[in-house]
C-alpha positions in Angstrom: 0.2 -16.8 17.1 0.4 -19.3 14.0 3.7 -19.2 11.7 1.5 -19.3 8.9 0.0 -15.4 9.3 2.4 -12.4 9.0 3.2 -10.8 12.1 4.7 -7.8 13.1 6.7 -7.0 16.2 7.6 -3.3 17.3 11.1 -2.9 18.4 11.6 0.9 18.5 11.6 4.1 16.5 11.5 3.1 12.5 12.6 -0.9 13.7 10.0 -3.5 13.3 10.2 -7.5 12.6 7.8 -8.3 9.9 7.5 -12.2 10.0 6.1 -15.3 7.7 7.0 -18.5 8.2 11.0 -18.8 8.5 11.7 -15.2 7.1 11.8 -12.5 9.7 12.6 -8.8 8.1 13.9 -6.2 10.7 14.2 -2.6 9.7 16.6 0.0 10.5 18.2 -1.3 14.0 19.0 1.7 16.4 18.1 1.3 19.9 20.4 3.4 22.0 22.7 6.5 22.4 22.7 9.9 20.7 22.9 10.6 17.0 23.1 13.3 14.6 26.0 15.0 16.4 24.5 14.8 19.8 21.0 16.2 18.8 18.4 13.3 18.9 17.7 10.3 21.4 15.3 7.7 21.6 12.4 8.3 24.0 12.7 4.4 24.8 16.2 2.5 24.6 15.8 -1.3 24.6 17.7 -3.5 26.8 20.3 -6.0 25.3 18.9 -8.9 25.9 15.5 -8.6 24.4 17.4 -7.1 21.1 19.5 -10.5 21.1 16.0 -12.3 21.2 14.9 -10.2 18.1 17.9 -11.0 16.3 17.1 -15.1 17.1 13.9 -14.2 14.9 15.6 -12.4 12.1 16.6 -13.6 8.6 17.1 -10.4 6.8 18.1 -6.8 7.9 16.4 -4.1 5.9 18.4 -0.6 5.9 16.5 2.3 4.6 19.2 4.8 4.2 22.4 6.6 5.5 20.7 8.4 8.2 22.4 7.2 11.8 18.3 6.0 12.9 18.1 3.8 10.2 21.8 3.0 9.0 23.8 2.6 12.6 27.3 1.3 12.1 28.0 1.7 15.8 25.2 -0.7 16.6 26.2 -3.5 14.0 29.9 -3.3 14.9 29.0 -4.0 18.6 30.9 -7.0 19.2 28.3 -9.5 20.4 25.9 -7.8 17.8 28.0 -8.4 14.8 29.0 -12.0 15.9 25.3 -12.9 15.9 24.3 -11.4 12.7 27.2 -13.4 11.0 26.7 -16.7 13.1 23.0 -16.4 12.3 23.9 -15.9 8.4 21.6 -12.8 8.6 21.2 -10.8 5.2 20.8 -7.4 4.7 18.8 -5.7 2.0 19.6 -2.2 0.8 18.7 -0.2 -2.5 21.1 -0.1 -5.4 23.6 2.7 -5.5 26.4 4.2 -7.5 28.7 4.8 -4.8 28.4 1.5 -3.0 29.4 2.8 0.3 27.0 1.0 2.4 27.5 -2.1 0.4 31.1 -1.9 0.8 30.8 -1.3 4.6 28.9 -4.5 4.6 31.3 -6.6 2.6 34.2 -4.9 4.6 32.6 -6.2 7.8 31.9 -9.8 6.5 28.4 -9.7 6.7 26.1 -10.9 3.7 24.1 -8.8 1.9 21.7 -8.2 -1.3 21.3 -5.1 -3.6 17.6 -4.9 -4.6 16.5 -3.0 -7.0 13.3 -5.0 -8.6 11.3 -7.6 -7.0 12.8 -10.6 -5.3 11.6 -13.6 -3.7 13.0 -14.4 -0.4 12.3 -17.9 1.4 9.4 -19.9 -0.8 6.5 -17.1 -0.3 7.8 -13.8 0.8 8.5 -11.2 -2.2 10.2 -7.7 -1.7 10.8 -4.7 -3.5 13.0 -1.9 -2.8 12.2 1.6 -4.0 14.3 4.3 -4.1 13.3 8.0 -3.2 15.0 11.4 -4.2 18.7 11.6 -3.1 18.9 8.5 -0.9 15.7 7.2 0.7 14.0 4.3 0.1 11.0 2.1 1.1 10.2 -1.2 1.0 7.2 -3.4 -0.3 6.9 -6.8 1.8 4.4 -9.1 0.2 3.4 -12.3 1.7 0.5 -14.9 1.1 -2.0 -13.1 3.3 -0.8 -9.2 3.2 1.2 -6.7 1.3 3.2 -4.0 3.7 5.0 -0.7 2.8 7.4 0.4 5.1 7.9 4.2 4.0 9.8 4.9 7.4 10.6 9.1 6.5 10.7 8.9 2.4 9.5 12.2 1.2 6.4 10.8 -0.4 4.1 13.9 0.4 2.5 15.8 -2.4 -0.9 14.0 -3.9 1.0 13.9 -7.5 3.7 12.1 -6.2 1.7 9.4 -4.2 -0.4 8.6 -7.1 2.4 8.3 -9.3 4.2 5.9 -6.5 0.4 4.2 -6.6 0.4 3.7 -10.4 4.3 2.0 -10.4 3.8 -0.3 -6.9 0.3 -0.6 -6.4 -1.8 -0.7 -3.3 -0.9 -1.7 0.4 -2.7 -3.6 3.0 -0.7 -1.6 5.6 1.6 1.2 5.8 4.2 2.4 8.3 5.0 6.0 7.9 6.6 8.6 9.9 4.1 11.1 12.1 6.0 13.7 13.0 8.9 16.6 11.6 12.4 15.4 12.1 14.6 18.4 11.2 15.2 22.2 11.9 11.8 24.0 11.7 12.6 27.6 12.3 14.5 29.0 15.2 13.1 29.3 18.9 10.7 32.1 18.7 9.2 30.5 15.2 7.1 28.1 16.8 4.4 28.8 14.2 6.8 27.1 11.7 6.6 23.9 13.6 3.1 23.8 14.1 2.6 23.9 10.5 5.0 21.2 10.1 3.4 18.8 12.3 -0.2 19.4 10.9 1.6 19.1 7.2 2.6 15.7 8.7 -0.6 14.6 9.8 -1.9 15.4 6.2 0.8 13.4 4.5 -0.1 10.2 6.7 -3.8 10.7 5.8 -2.9 11.2 2.0 -0.3 8.3 2.0 -3.1 5.8 3.6 -6.0 7.2 1.6 -4.3 7.1 -2.0 -2.9 3.9 -1.3 -5.8 2.4 -0.1 -4.5 0.9 2.8 -6.7 -0.9 5.5 -4.6 0.2 8.1 -1.4 2.4 9.3 1.3 2.2 11.8 2.5 5.4 12.7 6.3 5.0 13.3 10.2 6.6 12.7 9.2 9.5 15.0 9.7 8.1 18.7 12.8 10.8 19.2 13.2 14.0 20.7 15.6 16.5 20.1 18.2 16.0 22.8 20.7 18.8 22.6 20.5 22.1 25.1 20.5 24.1 21.8 17.6 22.3 19.8 15.2 20.8 23.0 13.1 23.8 22.1 12.2 21.7 18.9 9.9 19.6 21.1 7.4 22.0 21.8 5.2 21.0 18.7 6.0 17.4 17.7 3.2 14.9 16.9 2.4 12.9 19.9 1.0 9.0 19.5 -2.2 10.5 20.9 -2.4 13.4 18.4 -1.8 11.4 15.3 -4.3 8.6 16.6 -7.1 11.3 17.2 -6.4 12.9 13.8 -6.8 9.7 11.8 -9.9 8.5 13.6 -11.5 11.6 12.6 -10.8 10.7 9.1 -11.8 7.2 9.6 -8.4 6.0 8.9 -7.8 2.8 10.8 -4.3 3.4 12.8 -2.5 1.5 15.8 0.3 2.6 18.0 2.7 -0.3 19.1 5.1 -0.2 22.1 8.5 -2.0 22.3 7.8 -5.6 22.3 4.4 -5.8 21.3 3.6 -8.2 18.9 0.1 -8.7 16.3 -1.0 -10.4 13.2 -1.0 -7.6 10.6 -4.4 -8.7 9.0 -5.8 -8.3 12.6 -4.3 -5.1 14.0 -6.1 -3.9 17.0 -5.3 -1.0 19.3 -3.9 -1.7 22.7 -4.5 1.0 25.6 -1.6 0.2 27.3 0.6 1.1 24.2 -0.9 4.3 24.4 -0.4 4.8 28.1 3.2 3.7 27.5 4.2 6.5 25.0 2.1 9.2 26.9 4.3 8.7 29.5 7.6 9.1 27.2 6.2 12.2 25.7 5.8 14.1 29.2 8.8 16.7 28.8 7.3 18.9 31.5 8.4 16.7 34.5 10.5 14.4 32.6 14.4 13.6 33.3 15.4 13.1 29.9 19.2 13.7 29.0 20.0 16.8 27.7 23.1 16.8 25.3 25.9 19.8 25.4 28.7 20.8 23.3 31.7 21.3 25.3 34.6 21.5 22.3 35.8 24.9 22.3 38.0 25.2 19.2 40.5 27.9 18.7 40.5 29.9 15.9 43.7 28.2 14.7 42.5 24.9 15.5 39.2 25.4 13.2 41.2 26.9 10.4 43.6 23.8 10.5 40.6 21.5 10.0 39.5 24.0 7.4 42.7 23.4 5.5 42.0 19.7 5.4 38.1 20.0 4.6 39.1 22.2 1.7 41.4 19.6 0.3 38.8 17.1 0.4 36.3 19.3 -1.4 39.0 20.4 -4.3 39.6 16.7 -4.7 35.9 16.2 -5.6 35.0 19.2 -7.0 36.5 21.7 -9.8 38.6 24.3 -7.8 38.0 26.6 -10.6 34.5 26.3 -10.8 34.1 27.2 -7.0 36.4 30.0 -7.2 34.6 31.5 -10.2 31.2 30.9 -8.2 32.4 32.6 -5.3 33.4 35.8 -7.6 29.8 35.7 -9.7 27.7 36.2 -6.8 24.6 36.5 -8.9 24.2 32.4 -8.7 24.5 33.2 -4.8 26.6 30.1 -4.7 29.7 29.7 -2.4 29.3 33.4 -0.8 31.0 34.3 2.3 28.9 33.8 5.2 29.2 35.7 8.8 28.8 33.2 11.5 28.0 34.0 15.0 29.7 31.6 17.6 27.6 31.2 20.6 30.4 29.6 22.7 32.3 32.5 21.9 29.9 35.2 21.6 31.8 36.5 18.6 31.4 36.9 14.7 33.7 35.1 12.3 33.5 35.3 8.3 33.7 32.3 6.4 35.3 32.0 3.0 35.3 28.5 1.2 38.4 29.9 -0.6 40.6 31.2 3.0 38.6 30.0 5.9 37.7 31.9 8.8 38.5 35.2 10.5 37.1 37.1 12.7 34.5 39.8 11.3 33.9 43.3 11.8 30.1 43.4 11.4 28.2 42.0 14.0 24.9 41.1 11.5 25.6 37.3 11.1 23.9 34.9 8.4 23.8 31.7 11.1 24.5 31.5 14.7 26.0 28.1 16.1 28.3 26.0 18.3 31.9 26.5 17.1 31.8 22.5 17.0 29.1 22.4 14.5 31.3 24.0 12.1 33.9 21.7 13.5 32.0 18.7 12.6 31.0 19.7 9.1 34.8 20.3 8.3 35.3 16.6 9.7 32.4 15.0 7.8 31.1 15.3 4.3 27.5 14.6 5.9 28.0 17.2 8.5 25.7 20.3 7.0 22.9 17.3 6.5 23.5 16.9 10.0 23.2 20.3 11.3 19.8 20.9 9.3 18.4 17.6 11.0 19.7 18.3 14.3 18.6 22.0 14.3 21.5 23.2 16.7 21.4 26.9 14.8 19.4 29.9 14.4 19.0 31.2 10.9 16.6 33.4 9.2 14.8 31.7 5.9 16.6 34.1 3.4 19.9 33.6 5.0 19.1 29.9 5.3 19.5 29.8 1.2 22.7 31.6 1.7 24.0 29.5 3.8 23.1 26.1 2.2 24.6 27.2 -1.0 28.0 27.6 0.9 28.2 24.9 3.0 26.2 22.1 1.4 28.7 20.8 -0.9 30.0 18.1 1.2 26.8 16.9 1.8 26.2 16.9 -2.1 29.2 14.9 -2.4 28.5 12.4 0.3 25.2 11.7 -2.1 27.8 11.0 -5.1 27.2 14.7 -6.6 30.3 16.4 -7.7 30.6 19.9 -8.9 32.3 19.8 -12.3 31.2 19.8 -15.5 30.1 16.2 -15.9 27.2 17.4 -13.5 25.6 18.9 -16.3 25.0 15.4 -17.6 22.9 15.0 -14.4 20.8 18.4 -14.8 17.7 16.5 -13.2 19.6 16.1 -9.6 20.6 19.7 -10.0 16.8 20.8 -10.6 15.8 18.4 -7.7 18.3 19.9 -5.0 17.3 23.3 -6.0 13.7 23.0 -6.2 13.7 21.2 -2.6 15.6 24.0 -1.1 13.4 26.8 -2.7 9.9 24.7 -1.2 11.8 24.4 2.2 12.6 28.2 2.4 9.1 29.2 1.1 7.4 27.2 3.9 9.8 28.9 6.3 8.5 32.4 5.3 
């Protein structure tokens, strides 16, 4: 391959290396180990020697957002990886945010970085632009002398109206990289039809994105994972496979290419290699596979859970109005911060949870949500805990109860996005509307 043509090397999941001349932009490096609280694993894990070779060709690393399959601190802080990134003066690219959490992490580790909010030239002939989506997602446009690429990863660009709006601002693209299967909880174990719908909707999204943005080629990616926990493994039953997405797009006259780890191609000359389809077909075999299954082993006592709740509550009150939370709890009309009944599957018992007083054994057996006690423990320990739970899907809950549970447990996730419940949030009414709009749409789909 000549270096005056833009090339792409598929590494894994949402990670690709797009290269032109001396510039090599690596996206979202996550190559091994489980994430989302023992809920996800890669269908294939890369060898360390190969990753080192990829970094030798990298000048920039683009991090799309804070989810661990995109921004993975454990990988970045691996001793030899961190050393190589610093020695090679690799520059991180990230969206501009108010909280500066990721930027501060990079700064504290001695990494170089660029906050990108508008078009920026890197090198002599490569222009990039990072586009924000919703609360915390971002996509990146990479334009070289011979091609314009959109790495959409798993950004929520789904409705025809939103895609057309995006096109009006950012134009059309030659190549689109986009997620091709569902990647979060889609109903309980017996609600297979919800996952079938979610999988079909994802294919429609890919079609609409590629058609409206006038893309000549599509590279489906950012879905090369499986739900790896004993409590969520059933969710693999309806995920889209590479063969499924290729067949669907072919029927709709969309040129698409599935790539396997280590595969390199010239972006203007993309062709399907049958060996890549064969590679993934074997990885998607769940019936006879020896895939790793994660479990939750911690069995916290009620005393331990309440001790961690006390610390959790302090963090909540430090960032949010205690008075507002108290009033909303008492005013059940709004449905916010209501007491919920949780069935812990590891204890085979029901507990009542209140944001005002913590946990106690419940007399009622009818629950709002069932989960392992370690999942609640994780929510207490981490601001993003509830967001993690909705992604890994290690729980059972009806659509109606999911709304109630979200309005009680999602406060930490909102805080993690820089949204605090106090009077000043009234000045950010658009964010509140967006949050509840998304919650309503999600619940309607489940129904």
